[in-house]
Chimera marker file (.cmm) of the C-alpha trace (Angstrom):
<marker_set name="trace">
<marker id="1" x="14.257" y="4.516" z="-15.509" r="1" g="1" b="0" radius="0.5"/>
<marker id="2" x="15.477" y="4.278" z="-11.936" r="1" g="1" b="0" radius="0.5"/>
<marker id="3" x="12.947" y="5.267" z="-9.252" r="1" g="1" b="0" radius="0.5"/>
<marker id="4" x="14.284" y="7.760" z="-6.739" r="1" g="1" b="0" radius="0.5"/>
<marker id="5" x="13.031" y="7.953" z="-3.157" r="1" g="1" b="0" radius="0.5"/>
<marker id="6" x="13.374" y="10.357" z="-0.266" r="1" g="1" b="0" radius="0.5"/>
<marker id="7" x="15.115" y="9.167" z="2.883" r="1" g="1" b="0" radius="0.5"/>
<marker id="8" x="13.471" y="10.004" z="6.209" r="1" g="1" b="0" radius="0.5"/>
<marker id="9" x="14.950" y="9.982" z="9.703" r="1" g="1" b="0" radius="0.5"/>
<marker id="10" x="13.484" y="8.085" z="12.672" r="1" g="1" b="0" radius="0.5"/>
<marker id="11" x="11.161" y="11.049" z="13.391" r="1" g="1" b="0" radius="0.5"/>
<marker id="12" x="9.761" y="10.906" z="9.842" r="1" g="1" b="0" radius="0.5"/>
<marker id="13" x="11.506" y="14.061" z="8.715" r="1" g="1" b="0" radius="0.5"/>
<marker id="14" x="12.931" y="14.156" z="5.196" r="1" g="1" b="0" radius="0.5"/>
<marker id="15" x="16.706" y="14.217" z="5.429" r="1" g="1" b="0" radius="0.5"/>
<marker id="16" x="17.264" y="15.771" z="2.003" r="1" g="1" b="0" radius="0.5"/>
<marker id="17" x="18.918" y="12.582" z="0.800" r="1" g="1" b="0" radius="0.5"/>
<marker id="18" x="17.443" y="11.210" z="-2.446" r="1" g="1" b="0" radius="0.5"/>
<marker id="19" x="18.572" y="7.737" z="-3.525" r="1" g="1" b="0" radius="0.5"/>
<marker id="20" x="17.641" y="5.041" z="-6.053" r="1" g="1" b="0" radius="0.5"/>
<marker id="21" x="14.967" y="2.714" z="-4.676" r="1" g="1" b="0" radius="0.5"/>
<marker id="22" x="16.639" y="-0.462" z="-5.926" r="1" g="1" b="0" radius="0.5"/>
<marker id="23" x="20.011" y="-1.348" z="-4.569" r="1" g="1" b="0" radius="0.5"/>
<marker id="24" x="20.012" y="1.119" z="-1.685" r="1" g="1" b="0" radius="0.5"/>
<marker id="25" x="20.918" y="-0.206" z="1.751" r="1" g="1" b="0" radius="0.5"/>
<marker id="26" x="19.363" y="1.762" z="4.579" r="1" g="1" b="0" radius="0.5"/>
<marker id="27" x="21.092" y="2.352" z="7.899" r="1" g="1" b="0" radius="0.5"/>
<marker id="28" x="19.267" y="1.885" z="11.216" r="1" g="1" b="0" radius="0.5"/>
<marker id="29" x="18.411" y="5.594" z="11.182" r="1" g="1" b="0" radius="0.5"/>
<marker id="30" x="17.104" y="5.748" z="7.599" r="1" g="1" b="0" radius="0.5"/>
<marker id="31" x="13.557" y="5.047" z="6.399" r="1" g="1" b="0" radius="0.5"/>
<marker id="32" x="11.517" y="5.225" z="3.213" r="1" g="1" b="0" radius="0.5"/>
<marker id="33" x="7.770" y="5.843" z="2.852" r="1" g="1" b="0" radius="0.5"/>
<marker id="34" x="5.094" y="3.378" z="1.702" r="1" g="1" b="0" radius="0.5"/>
<marker id="35" x="1.354" y="3.820" z="1.229" r="1" g="1" b="0" radius="0.5"/>
<marker id="36" x="-1.500" y="1.296" z="1.132" r="1" g="1" b="0" radius="0.5"/>
<marker id="37" x="-5.107" y="1.899" z="0.031" r="1" g="1" b="0" radius="0.5"/>
<marker id="38" x="-8.070" y="-0.066" z="1.308" r="1" g="1" b="0" radius="0.5"/>
<marker id="39" x="-10.570" y="0.785" z="-1.437" r="1" g="1" b="0" radius="0.5"/>
<marker id="40" x="-14.128" y="-0.046" z="-0.429" r="1" g="1" b="0" radius="0.5"/>
<marker id="41" x="-17.093" y="-0.011" z="-2.827" r="1" g="1" b="0" radius="0.5"/>
<marker id="42" x="-20.685" y="0.975" z="-2.032" r="1" g="1" b="0" radius="0.5"/>
<marker id="43" x="-21.573" y="-2.601" z="-1.004" r="1" g="1" b="0" radius="0.5"/>
<marker id="44" x="-18.772" y="-2.797" z="1.580" r="1" g="1" b="0" radius="0.5"/>
<marker id="45" x="-16.399" y="-4.979" z="-0.449" r="1" g="1" b="0" radius="0.5"/>
<marker id="46" x="-12.707" y="-4.231" z="-0.820" r="1" g="1" b="0" radius="0.5"/>
<marker id="47" x="-10.680" y="-4.136" z="-4.022" r="1" g="1" b="0" radius="0.5"/>
<marker id="48" x="-7.827" y="-6.642" z="-3.825" r="1" g="1" b="0" radius="0.5"/>
<marker id="49" x="-5.332" y="-7.713" z="-6.455" r="1" g="1" b="0" radius="0.5"/>
<marker id="50" x="-3.167" y="-10.774" z="-6.898" r="1" g="1" b="0" radius="0.5"/>
<marker id="51" x="0.534" y="-9.978" z="-7.304" r="1" g="1" b="0" radius="0.5"/>
<marker id="52" x="2.326" y="-10.987" z="-10.479" r="1" g="1" b="0" radius="0.5"/>
<marker id="53" x="4.054" y="-14.346" z="-10.316" r="1" g="1" b="0" radius="0.5"/>
<marker id="54" x="7.446" y="-12.847" z="-11.176" r="1" g="1" b="0" radius="0.5"/>
<marker id="55" x="7.548" y="-10.592" z="-8.115" r="1" g="1" b="0" radius="0.5"/>
<marker id="56" x="10.638" y="-11.285" z="-5.976" r="1" g="1" b="0" radius="0.5"/>
<marker id="57" x="8.555" y="-11.109" z="-2.795" r="1" g="1" b="0" radius="0.5"/>
<marker id="58" x="4.956" y="-12.260" z="-2.252" r="1" g="1" b="0" radius="0.5"/>
<marker id="59" x="4.506" y="-13.564" z="-5.797" r="1" g="1" b="0" radius="0.5"/>
<marker id="60" x="0.918" y="-14.697" z="-6.350" r="1" g="1" b="0" radius="0.5"/>
<marker id="61" x="-0.284" y="-13.346" z="-3.001" r="1" g="1" b="0" radius="0.5"/>
<marker id="62" x="-3.277" y="-11.039" z="-2.618" r="1" g="1" b="0" radius="0.5"/>
<marker id="63" x="-2.932" y="-7.414" z="-1.497" r="1" g="1" b="0" radius="0.5"/>
<marker id="64" x="-4.416" y="-3.934" z="-1.647" r="1" g="1" b="0" radius="0.5"/>
<marker id="65" x="-3.089" y="-1.203" z="-3.924" r="1" g="1" b="0" radius="0.5"/>
<marker id="66" x="-0.009" y="0.599" z="-2.722" r="1" g="1" b="0" radius="0.5"/>
<marker id="67" x="3.711" y="1.021" z="-2.972" r="1" g="1" b="0" radius="0.5"/>
<marker id="68" x="6.615" y="3.332" z="-2.313" r="1" g="1" b="0" radius="0.5"/>
<marker id="69" x="6.464" y="7.108" z="-2.417" r="1" g="1" b="0" radius="0.5"/>
<marker id="70" x="8.738" y="8.659" z="-5.027" r="1" g="1" b="0" radius="0.5"/>
<marker id="71" x="11.169" y="11.475" z="-4.256" r="1" g="1" b="0" radius="0.5"/>
<marker id="72" x="9.287" y="14.705" z="-3.646" r="1" g="1" b="0" radius="0.5"/>
<marker id="73" x="5.887" y="13.059" z="-3.221" r="1" g="1" b="0" radius="0.5"/>
<marker id="74" x="3.702" y="13.491" z="-0.188" r="1" g="1" b="0" radius="0.5"/>
<marker id="75" x="1.941" y="10.457" z="1.215" r="1" g="1" b="0" radius="0.5"/>
<marker id="76" x="-1.345" y="11.635" z="-0.350" r="1" g="1" b="0" radius="0.5"/>
<marker id="77" x="0.254" y="12.153" z="-3.765" r="1" g="1" b="0" radius="0.5"/>
<marker id="78" x="1.838" y="8.703" z="-3.559" r="1" g="1" b="0" radius="0.5"/>
<marker id="79" x="-1.423" y="6.913" z="-2.720" r="1" g="1" b="0" radius="0.5"/>
<marker id="80" x="-3.229" y="8.664" z="-5.576" r="1" g="1" b="0" radius="0.5"/>
<marker id="81" x="-0.457" y="7.711" z="-8.031" r="1" g="1" b="0" radius="0.5"/>
<marker id="82" x="-0.165" y="4.108" z="-6.831" r="1" g="1" b="0" radius="0.5"/>
<marker id="83" x="-3.933" y="3.508" z="-7.040" r="1" g="1" b="0" radius="0.5"/>
<marker id="84" x="-4.044" y="4.988" z="-10.548" r="1" g="1" b="0" radius="0.5"/>
<marker id="85" x="-0.997" y="3.004" z="-11.724" r="1" g="1" b="0" radius="0.5"/>
<marker id="86" x="-2.109" y="-0.312" z="-10.251" r="1" g="1" b="0" radius="0.5"/>
<marker id="87" x="-5.873" y="-0.171" z="-10.820" r="1" g="1" b="0" radius="0.5"/>
<marker id="88" x="-6.628" y="2.648" z="-13.249" r="1" g="1" b="0" radius="0.5"/>
<marker id="89" x="-8.966" y="4.171" z="-10.652" r="1" g="1" b="0" radius="0.5"/>
<marker id="90" x="-8.829" y="7.886" z="-9.900" r="1" g="1" b="0" radius="0.5"/>
<marker id="91" x="-9.310" y="8.871" z="-6.284" r="1" g="1" b="0" radius="0.5"/>
<marker id="92" x="-11.620" y="11.887" z="-6.238" r="1" g="1" b="0" radius="0.5"/>
<marker id="93" x="-10.487" y="15.393" z="-5.436" r="1" g="1" b="0" radius="0.5"/>
<marker id="94" x="-11.399" y="15.203" z="-1.767" r="1" g="1" b="0" radius="0.5"/>
<marker id="95" x="-8.470" y="15.473" z="0.604" r="1" g="1" b="0" radius="0.5"/>
<marker id="96" x="-7.189" y="12.107" z="1.749" r="1" g="1" b="0" radius="0.5"/>
<marker id="97" x="-5.725" y="11.320" z="5.138" r="1" g="1" b="0" radius="0.5"/>
<marker id="98" x="-4.285" y="8.058" z="6.406" r="1" g="1" b="0" radius="0.5"/>
<marker id="99" x="-6.398" y="6.220" z="8.976" r="1" g="1" b="0" radius="0.5"/>
<marker id="100" x="-3.375" y="4.381" z="10.355" r="1" g="1" b="0" radius="0.5"/>
<marker id="101" x="0.400" y="4.830" z="10.184" r="1" g="1" b="0" radius="0.5"/>
<marker id="102" x="3.259" y="2.755" z="11.488" r="1" g="1" b="0" radius="0.5"/>
<marker id="103" x="7.029" y="2.444" z="11.408" r="1" g="1" b="0" radius="0.5"/>
<marker id="104" x="8.817" y="-0.768" z="10.424" r="1" g="1" b="0" radius="0.5"/>
<marker id="105" x="12.412" y="-1.293" z="11.538" r="1" g="1" b="0" radius="0.5"/>
<marker id="106" x="14.104" y="-4.335" z="10.001" r="1" g="1" b="0" radius="0.5"/>
<marker id="107" x="17.832" y="-3.701" z="10.087" r="1" g="1" b="0" radius="0.5"/>
<marker id="108" x="18.671" y="-7.275" z="9.117" r="1" g="1" b="0" radius="0.5"/>
<marker id="109" x="17.086" y="-6.848" z="5.672" r="1" g="1" b="0" radius="0.5"/>
<marker id="110" x="17.523" y="-3.050" z="5.453" r="1" g="1" b="0" radius="0.5"/>
<marker id="111" x="13.725" y="-2.829" z="5.238" r="1" g="1" b="0" radius="0.5"/>
<marker id="112" x="13.049" y="0.307" z="7.261" r="1" g="1" b="0" radius="0.5"/>
<marker id="113" x="9.965" y="2.282" z="6.347" r="1" g="1" b="0" radius="0.5"/>
<marker id="114" x="7.014" y="4.321" z="7.427" r="1" g="1" b="0" radius="0.5"/>
<marker id="115" x="3.651" y="3.178" z="6.061" r="1" g="1" b="0" radius="0.5"/>
<marker id="116" x="0.439" y="5.139" z="5.758" r="1" g="1" b="0" radius="0.5"/>
<marker id="117" x="-2.790" y="3.199" z="5.276" r="1" g="1" b="0" radius="0.5"/>
<marker id="118" x="-5.754" y="4.936" z="3.671" r="1" g="1" b="0" radius="0.5"/>
<marker id="119" x="-9.358" y="3.733" z="3.765" r="1" g="1" b="0" radius="0.5"/>
<marker id="120" x="-11.158" y="5.115" z="0.734" r="1" g="1" b="0" radius="0.5"/>
<marker id="121" x="-14.845" y="4.654" z="-0.008" r="1" g="1" b="0" radius="0.5"/>
<marker id="122" x="-15.236" y="4.944" z="-3.757" r="1" g="1" b="0" radius="0.5"/>
<marker id="123" x="-18.172" y="4.564" z="-6.143" r="1" g="1" b="0" radius="0.5"/>
<marker id="124" x="-16.808" y="2.232" z="-8.812" r="1" g="1" b="0" radius="0.5"/>
<marker id="125" x="-17.483" y="-1.027" z="-10.564" r="1" g="1" b="0" radius="0.5"/>
<marker id="126" x="-14.972" y="-3.873" z="-10.807" r="1" g="1" b="0" radius="0.5"/>
<marker id="127" x="-15.169" y="-3.584" z="-14.617" r="1" g="1" b="0" radius="0.5"/>
<marker id="128" x="-13.549" y="-0.143" z="-14.337" r="1" g="1" b="0" radius="0.5"/>
<marker id="129" x="-10.381" y="-1.629" z="-12.845" r="1" g="1" b="0" radius="0.5"/>
<marker id="130" x="-7.438" y="-1.755" z="-15.243" r="1" g="1" b="0" radius="0.5"/>
<marker id="131" x="-4.553" y="-3.765" z="-13.855" r="1" g="1" b="0" radius="0.5"/>
<marker id="132" x="-0.957" y="-2.871" z="-14.557" r="1" g="1" b="0" radius="0.5"/>
<marker id="133" x="0.355" y="-6.142" z="-16.016" r="1" g="1" b="0" radius="0.5"/>
<marker id="134" x="3.728" y="-5.970" z="-14.276" r="1" g="1" b="0" radius="0.5"/>
<marker id="135" x="2.008" y="-5.485" z="-10.914" r="1" g="1" b="0" radius="0.5"/>
<marker id="136" x="-0.979" y="-7.845" z="-10.777" r="1" g="1" b="0" radius="0.5"/>
<marker id="137" x="-2.585" y="-10.779" z="-12.571" r="1" g="1" b="0" radius="0.5"/>
<marker id="138" x="-6.083" y="-10.759" z="-11.059" r="1" g="1" b="0" radius="0.5"/>
<marker id="139" x="-8.578" y="-8.478" z="-9.368" r="1" g="1" b="0" radius="0.5"/>
<marker id="140" x="-11.338" y="-9.345" z="-6.941" r="1" g="1" b="0" radius="0.5"/>
<marker id="141" x="-13.942" y="-7.606" z="-4.829" r="1" g="1" b="0" radius="0.5"/>
<marker id="142" x="-13.715" y="-9.203" z="-1.388" r="1" g="1" b="0" radius="0.5"/>
<marker id="143" x="-15.591" y="-8.986" z="1.860" r="1" g="1" b="0" radius="0.5"/>
<marker id="144" x="-13.575" y="-8.627" z="5.042" r="1" g="1" b="0" radius="0.5"/>
<marker id="145" x="-14.376" y="-12.298" z="5.683" r="1" g="1" b="0" radius="0.5"/>
<marker id="146" x="-12.873" y="-13.234" z="2.297" r="1" g="1" b="0" radius="0.5"/>
<marker id="147" x="-9.723" y="-11.312" z="3.189" r="1" g="1" b="0" radius="0.5"/>
<marker id="148" x="-9.557" y="-13.048" z="6.592" r="1" g="1" b="0" radius="0.5"/>
<marker id="149" x="-9.785" y="-16.429" z="4.818" r="1" g="1" b="0" radius="0.5"/>
<marker id="150" x="-6.917" y="-15.517" z="2.460" r="1" g="1" b="0" radius="0.5"/>
<marker id="151" x="-4.873" y="-14.350" z="5.451" r="1" g="1" b="0" radius="0.5"/>
<marker id="152" x="-5.562" y="-17.659" z="7.232" r="1" g="1" b="0" radius="0.5"/>
<marker id="153" x="-4.172" y="-19.435" z="4.160" r="1" g="1" b="0" radius="0.5"/>
<marker id="154" x="-1.078" y="-17.249" z="4.409" r="1" g="1" b="0" radius="0.5"/>
<marker id="155" x="-1.663" y="-15.583" z="1.032" r="1" g="1" b="0" radius="0.5"/>
<marker id="156" x="-2.644" y="-12.009" z="1.919" r="1" g="1" b="0" radius="0.5"/>
<marker id="157" x="-0.039" y="-9.282" z="2.461" r="1" g="1" b="0" radius="0.5"/>
<marker id="158" x="-0.108" y="-6.775" z="5.322" r="1" g="1" b="0" radius="0.5"/>
<marker id="159" x="-3.237" y="-8.349" z="6.835" r="1" g="1" b="0" radius="0.5"/>
<marker id="160" x="-2.625" y="-7.470" z="10.480" r="1" g="1" b="0" radius="0.5"/>
<marker id="161" x="-1.729" y="-3.846" z="9.696" r="1" g="1" b="0" radius="0.5"/>
<marker id="162" x="-4.827" y="-3.484" z="7.492" r="1" g="1" b="0" radius="0.5"/>
<marker id="163" x="-6.956" y="-4.936" z="10.280" r="1" g="1" b="0" radius="0.5"/>
<marker id="164" x="-5.450" y="-2.431" z="12.706" r="1" g="1" b="0" radius="0.5"/>
<marker id="165" x="-6.261" y="0.389" z="10.281" r="1" g="1" b="0" radius="0.5"/>
<marker id="166" x="-9.912" y="-0.677" z="10.034" r="1" g="1" b="0" radius="0.5"/>
<marker id="167" x="-10.137" y="-0.901" z="13.821" r="1" g="1" b="0" radius="0.5"/>
<marker id="168" x="-8.552" y="2.561" z="14.120" r="1" g="1" b="0" radius="0.5"/>
<marker id="169" x="-11.110" y="4.155" z="11.820" r="1" g="1" b="0" radius="0.5"/>
<marker id="170" x="-14.041" y="2.355" z="13.456" r="1" g="1" b="0" radius="0.5"/>
<marker id="171" x="-14.891" y="0.018" z="10.548" r="1" g="1" b="0" radius="0.5"/>
<marker id="172" x="-14.049" y="-3.082" z="12.593" r="1" g="1" b="0" radius="0.5"/>
<marker id="173" x="-14.378" y="-3.799" z="16.286" r="1" g="1" b="0" radius="0.5"/>
<marker id="174" x="-11.113" y="-4.338" z="18.133" r="1" g="1" b="0" radius="0.5"/>
<link id1="1" id2="2" r="1" g="1" b="0" radius="0.2"/>
<link id1="2" id2="3" r="1" g="1" b="0" radius="0.2"/>
<link id1="3" id2="4" r="1" g="1" b="0" radius="0.2"/>
<link id1="4" id2="5" r="1" g="1" b="0" radius="0.2"/>
<link id1="5" id2="6" r="1" g="1" b="0" radius="0.2"/>
<link id1="6" id2="7" r="1" g="1" b="0" radius="0.2"/>
<link id1="7" id2="8" r="1" g="1" b="0" radius="0.2"/>
<link id1="8" id2="9" r="1" g="1" b="0" radius="0.2"/>
<link id1="9" id2="10" r="1" g="1" b="0" radius="0.2"/>
<link id1="10" id2="11" r="1" g="1" b="0" radius="0.2"/>
<link id1="11" id2="12" r="1" g="1" b="0" radius="0.2"/>
<link id1="12" id2="13" r="1" g="1" b="0" radius="0.2"/>
<link id1="13" id2="14" r="1" g="1" b="0" radius="0.2"/>
<link id1="14" id2="15" r="1" g="1" b="0" radius="0.2"/>
<link id1="15" id2="16" r="1" g="1" b="0" radius="0.2"/>
<link id1="16" id2="17" r="1" g="1" b="0" radius="0.2"/>
<link id1="17" id2="18" r="1" g="1" b="0" radius="0.2"/>
<link id1="18" id2="19" r="1" g="1" b="0" radius="0.2"/>
<link id1="19" id2="20" r="1" g="1" b="0" radius="0.2"/>
<link id1="20" id2="21" r="1" g="1" b="0" radius="0.2"/>
<link id1="21" id2="22" r="1" g="1" b="0" radius="0.2"/>
<link id1="22" id2="23" r="1" g="1" b="0" radius="0.2"/>
<link id1="23" id2="24" r="1" g="1" b="0" radius="0.2"/>
<link id1="24" id2="25" r="1" g="1" b="0" radius="0.2"/>
<link id1="25" id2="26" r="1" g="1" b="0" radius="0.2"/>
<link id1="26" id2="27" r="1" g="1" b="0" radius="0.2"/>
<link id1="27" id2="28" r="1" g="1" b="0" radius="0.2"/>
<link id1="28" id2="29" r="1" g="1" b="0" radius="0.2"/>
<link id1="29" id2="30" r="1" g="1" b="0" radius="0.2"/>
<link id1="30" id2="31" r="1" g="1" b="0" radius="0.2"/>
<link id1="31" id2="32" r="1" g="1" b="0" radius="0.2"/>
<link id1="32" id2="33" r="1" g="1" b="0" radius="0.2"/>
<link id1="33" id2="34" r="1" g="1" b="0" radius="0.2"/>
<link id1="34" id2="35" r="1" g="1" b="0" radius="0.2"/>
<link id1="35" id2="36" r="1" g="1" b="0" radius="0.2"/>
<link id1="36" id2="37" r="1" g="1" b="0" radius="0.2"/>
<link id1="37" id2="38" r="1" g="1" b="0" radius="0.2"/>
<link id1="38" id2="39" r="1" g="1" b="0" radius="0.2"/>
<link id1="39" id2="40" r="1" g="1" b="0" radius="0.2"/>
<link id1="40" id2="41" r="1" g="1" b="0" radius="0.2"/>
<link id1="41" id2="42" r="1" g="1" b="0" radius="0.2"/>
<link id1="42" id2="43" r="1" g="1" b="0" radius="0.2"/>
<link id1="43" id2="44" r="1" g="1" b="0" radius="0.2"/>
<link id1="44" id2="45" r="1" g="1" b="0" radius="0.2"/>
<link id1="45" id2="46" r="1" g="1" b="0" radius="0.2"/>
<link id1="46" id2="47" r="1" g="1" b="0" radius="0.2"/>
<link id1="47" id2="48" r="1" g="1" b="0" radius="0.2"/>
<link id1="48" id2="49" r="1" g="1" b="0" radius="0.2"/>
<link id1="49" id2="50" r="1" g="1" b="0" radius="0.2"/>
<link id1="50" id2="51" r="1" g="1" b="0" radius="0.2"/>
<link id1="51" id2="52" r="1" g="1" b="0" radius="0.2"/>
<link id1="52" id2="53" r="1" g="1" b="0" radius="0.2"/>
<link id1="53" id2="54" r="1" g="1" b="0" radius="0.2"/>
<link id1="54" id2="55" r="1" g="1" b="0" radius="0.2"/>
<link id1="55" id2="56" r="1" g="1" b="0" radius="0.2"/>
<link id1="56" id2="57" r="1" g="1" b="0" radius="0.2"/>
<link id1="57" id2="58" r="1" g="1" b="0" radius="0.2"/>
<link id1="58" id2="59" r="1" g="1" b="0" radius="0.2"/>
<link id1="59" id2="60" r="1" g="1" b="0" radius="0.2"/>
<link id1="60" id2="61" r="1" g="1" b="0" radius="0.2"/>
<link id1="61" id2="62" r="1" g="1" b="0" radius="0.2"/>
<link id1="62" id2="63" r="1" g="1" b="0" radius="0.2"/>
<link id1="63" id2="64" r="1" g="1" b="0" radius="0.2"/>
<link id1="64" id2="65" r="1" g="1" b="0" radius="0.2"/>
<link id1="65" id2="66" r="1" g="1" b="0" radius="0.2"/>
<link id1="66" id2="67" r="1" g="1" b="0" radius="0.2"/>
<link id1="67" id2="68" r="1" g="1" b="0" radius="0.2"/>
<link id1="68" id2="69" r="1" g="1" b="0" radius="0.2"/>
<link id1="69" id2="70" r="1" g="1" b="0" radius="0.2"/>
<link id1="70" id2="71" r="1" g="1" b="0" radius="0.2"/>
<link id1="71" id2="72" r="1" g="1" b="0" radius="0.2"/>
<link id1="72" id2="73" r="1" g="1" b="0" radius="0.2"/>
<link id1="73" id2="74" r="1" g="1" b="0" radius="0.2"/>
<link id1="74" id2="75" r="1" g="1" b="0" radius="0.2"/>
<link id1="75" id2="76" r="1" g="1" b="0" radius="0.2"/>
<link id1="76" id2="77" r="1" g="1" b="0" radius="0.2"/>
<link id1="77" id2="78" r="1" g="1" b="0" radius="0.2"/>
<link id1="78" id2="79" r="1" g="1" b="0" radius="0.2"/>
<link id1="79" id2="80" r="1" g="1" b="0" radius="0.2"/>
<link id1="80" id2="81" r="1" g="1" b="0" radius="0.2"/>
<link id1="81" id2="82" r="1" g="1" b="0" radius="0.2"/>
<link id1="82" id2="83" r="1" g="1" b="0" radius="0.2"/>
<link id1="83" id2="84" r="1" g="1" b="0" radius="0.2"/>
<link id1="84" id2="85" r="1" g="1" b="0" radius="0.2"/>
<link id1="85" id2="86" r="1" g="1" b="0" radius="0.2"/>
<link id1="86" id2="87" r="1" g="1" b="0" radius="0.2"/>
<link id1="87" id2="88" r="1" g="1" b="0" radius="0.2"/>
<link id1="88" id2="89" r="1" g="1" b="0" radius="0.2"/>
<link id1="89" id2="90" r="1" g="1" b="0" radius="0.2"/>
<link id1="90" id2="91" r="1" g="1" b="0" radius="0.2"/>
<link id1="91" id2="92" r="1" g="1" b="0" radius="0.2"/>
<link id1="92" id2="93" r="1" g="1" b="0" radius="0.2"/>
<link id1="93" id2="94" r="1" g="1" b="0" radius="0.2"/>
<link id1="94" id2="95" r="1" g="1" b="0" radius="0.2"/>
<link id1="95" id2="96" r="1" g="1" b="0" radius="0.2"/>
<link id1="96" id2="97" r="1" g="1" b="0" radius="0.2"/>
<link id1="97" id2="98" r="1" g="1" b="0" radius="0.2"/>
<link id1="98" id2="99" r="1" g="1" b="0" radius="0.2"/>
<link id1="99" id2="100" r="1" g="1" b="0" radius="0.2"/>
<link id1="100" id2="101" r="1" g="1" b="0" radius="0.2"/>
<link id1="101" id2="102" r="1" g="1" b="0" radius="0.2"/>
<link id1="102" id2="103" r="1" g="1" b="0" radius="0.2"/>
<link id1="103" id2="104" r="1" g="1" b="0" radius="0.2"/>
<link id1="104" id2="105" r="1" g="1" b="0" radius="0.2"/>
<link id1="105" id2="106" r="1" g="1" b="0" radius="0.2"/>
<link id1="106" id2="107" r="1" g="1" b="0" radius="0.2"/>
<link id1="107" id2="108" r="1" g="1" b="0" radius="0.2"/>
<link id1="108" id2="109" r="1" g="1" b="0" radius="0.2"/>
<link id1="109" id2="110" r="1" g="1" b="0" radius="0.2"/>
<link id1="110" id2="111" r="1" g="1" b="0" radius="0.2"/>
<link id1="111" id2="112" r="1" g="1" b="0" radius="0.2"/>
<link id1="112" id2="113" r="1" g="1" b="0" radius="0.2"/>
<link id1="113" id2="114" r="1" g="1" b="0" radius="0.2"/>
<link id1="114" id2="115" r="1" g="1" b="0" radius="0.2"/>
<link id1="115" id2="116" r="1" g="1" b="0" radius="0.2"/>
<link id1="116" id2="117" r="1" g="1" b="0" radius="0.2"/>
<link id1="117" id2="118" r="1" g="1" b="0" radius="0.2"/>
<link id1="118" id2="119" r="1" g="1" b="0" radius="0.2"/>
<link id1="119" id2="120" r="1" g="1" b="0" radius="0.2"/>
<link id1="120" id2="121" r="1" g="1" b="0" radius="0.2"/>
<link id1="121" id2="122" r="1" g="1" b="0" radius="0.2"/>
<link id1="122" id2="123" r="1" g="1" b="0" radius="0.2"/>
<link id1="123" id2="124" r="1" g="1" b="0" radius="0.2"/>
<link id1="124" id2="125" r="1" g="1" b="0" radius="0.2"/>
<link id1="125" id2="126" r="1" g="1" b="0" radius="0.2"/>
<link id1="126" id2="127" r="1" g="1" b="0" radius="0.2"/>
<link id1="127" id2="128" r="1" g="1" b="0" radius="0.2"/>
<link id1="128" id2="129" r="1" g="1" b="0" radius="0.2"/>
<link id1="129" id2="130" r="1" g="1" b="0" radius="0.2"/>
<link id1="130" id2="131" r="1" g="1" b="0" radius="0.2"/>
<link id1="131" id2="132" r="1" g="1" b="0" radius="0.2"/>
<link id1="132" id2="133" r="1" g="1" b="0" radius="0.2"/>
<link id1="133" id2="134" r="1" g="1" b="0" radius="0.2"/>
<link id1="134" id2="135" r="1" g="1" b="0" radius="0.2"/>
<link id1="135" id2="136" r="1" g="1" b="0" radius="0.2"/>
<link id1="136" id2="137" r="1" g="1" b="0" radius="0.2"/>
<link id1="137" id2="138" r="1" g="1" b="0" radius="0.2"/>
<link id1="138" id2="139" r="1" g="1" b="0" radius="0.2"/>
<link id1="139" id2="140" r="1" g="1" b="0" radius="0.2"/>
<link id1="140" id2="141" r="1" g="1" b="0" radius="0.2"/>
<link id1="141" id2="142" r="1" g="1" b="0" radius="0.2"/>
<link id1="142" id2="143" r="1" g="1" b="0" radius="0.2"/>
<link id1="143" id2="144" r="1" g="1" b="0" radius="0.2"/>
<link id1="144" id2="145" r="1" g="1" b="0" radius="0.2"/>
<link id1="145" id2="146" r="1" g="1" b="0" radius="0.2"/>
<link id1="146" id2="147" r="1" g="1" b="0" radius="0.2"/>
<link id1="147" id2="148" r="1" g="1" b="0" radius="0.2"/>
<link id1="148" id2="149" r="1" g="1" b="0" radius="0.2"/>
<link id1="149" id2="150" r="1" g="1" b="0" radius="0.2"/>
<link id1="150" id2="151" r="1" g="1" b="0" radius="0.2"/>
<link id1="151" id2="152" r="1" g="1" b="0" radius="0.2"/>
<link id1="152" id2="153" r="1" g="1" b="0" radius="0.2"/>
<link id1="153" id2="154" r="1" g="1" b="0" radius="0.2"/>
<link id1="154" id2="155" r="1" g="1" b="0" radius="0.2"/>
<link id1="155" id2="156" r="1" g="1" b="0" radius="0.2"/>
<link id1="156" id2="157" r="1" g="1" b="0" radius="0.2"/>
<link id1="157" id2="158" r="1" g="1" b="0" radius="0.2"/>
<link id1="158" id2="159" r="1" g="1" b="0" radius="0.2"/>
<link id1="159" id2="160" r="1" g="1" b="0" radius="0.2"/>
<link id1="160" id2="161" r="1" g="1" b="0" radius="0.2"/>
<link id1="161" id2="162" r="1" g="1" b="0" radius="0.2"/>
<link id1="162" id2="163" r="1" g="1" b="0" radius="0.2"/>
<link id1="163" id2="164" r="1" g="1" b="0" radius="0.2"/>
<link id1="164" id2="165" r="1" g="1" b="0" radius="0.2"/>
<link id1="165" id2="166" r="1" g="1" b="0" radius="0.2"/>
<link id1="166" id2="167" r="1" g="1" b="0" radius="0.2"/>
<link id1="167" id2="168" r="1" g="1" b="0" radius="0.2"/>
<link id1="168" id2="169" r="1" g="1" b="0" radius="0.2"/>
<link id1="169" id2="170" r="1" g="1" b="0" radius="0.2"/>
<link id1="170" id2="171" r="1" g="1" b="0" radius="0.2"/>
<link id1="171" id2="172" r="1" g="1" b="0" radius="0.2"/>
<link id1="172" id2="173" r="1" g="1" b="0" radius="0.2"/>
<link id1="173" id2="174" r="1" g="1" b="0" radius="0.2"/>
</marker_set>
């Protein structure tokens, strides 16, 4: 089944245009919405997953849960769905709000998007994580230092934006 997404304008307003996610070329004035979830356990470690080796981009790299919002979804609904799909974890009923948001404009690759990053503290055990086989091949609980080491190796996605999110919410010093 083809995933449909909403198209947003440069001011992050839904345009009313709904298009298939794959195969759509965005103009300079069109954006989609992504969400990322930094899930932290009670001991201060973050849940990271290793991307499947057949991914067209970032295959085998480490990342946090996240993905594209589907048509009609709010950012909060999208982050809840993505975390459940990718990890099997249910984010509790408390309201969620992004700790950091940014806009990416890449007209050369038609990769224009808004991204909301959530920092969620969740009581869970790594054994509760159920990976979606098409998404990830491994799971790991990592300290921020572990994540920095993976980023230094060039194998961690969205590192700088995640760092900025943790600085914005006061978890890390600038």
